[in-house]
C-alpha positions, 0 to 999 in steps of 0.5 A, spaced: 500 500 500 505 504 501 508 504 494 502 506 490 501 512 495 508 514 494 507 514 487 501 519 487 505 523 492 511 524 487 507 525 481 503 530 485 510 534 487 512 533 480 506 536 477 507 542 483 514 543 480 513 543 473 507 548 473 510 552 478 516 554 473 511 555 467 510 562 466 507 564 459 509 572 460 516 571 458 517 573 451 524 572 450 527 565 449 534 566 452 536 561 457 539 564 463 543 560 468 544 562 475 548 559 480 546 561 487 551 558 492 549 559 500 556 558 502 560 564 503 568 563 501 574 567 502 578 564 497 582 568 492 585 564 487 591 566 483 589 567 475 594 566 470 592 567 463 597 565 458 598 566 450 604 564 446 610 565 451 606 571 454 603 571 461 598 575 465 598 573 472 594 576 477 591 575 484 585 579 484 583 583 490 576 585 488 571 582 484 570 589 480 577 588 477 577 581 476 570 582 472 573 588 468 579 583 465 575 577 465 570 581 461 575 583 456 576 576 454 572 573 449 569 565 450 572 564 443 579 566 445 579 560 450 583 554 448 583 551 455 582 552 462 586 548 468 584 548 475 590 547 480 588 545 487 592 547 493 599 543 493 599 542 486 598 550 485 603 552 491 608 547 488 608 550 481 606 558 483 608 559 490 604 562 496 600 566 492 597 560 489 595 557 496 587 558 494 588 555 488 590 557 481 586 558 474 590 557 468 586 560 462 590 558 455 588 563 450 588 561 442 594 564 439 590 568 434 587 572 440 593 577 441 591 581 435 584 581 437 585 584 444 585 591 446 592 595 447 590 596 455 589 588 455 595 586 451 599 591 456 598 586 462 601 581 459 609 580 460 
């Protein structure tokens, strides 16, 4: 007797969730994905953006400066992303990498598409 009752309850819950998410007033069919994280972290990974033999190494102090730089990098420029965690990152990049390292390797043809200001950041 419990299985049919459980099935009815699950169908009812599924119906509520599906109908609760239906909104016909949305005209734009753009998909927006939002991740809402309830855990507050104080980590600040080291960002390394590299292209050819040039590197941009930055430990962003605030979210605004990170968004300014990352906003200039177009997704189609990215060749690969590599994340190094604590011991591996510290071994390779020193104490600045104790919160991890995010390495963005850009495609070679990206250099000519960058603004001079962004190119200036690479050494």
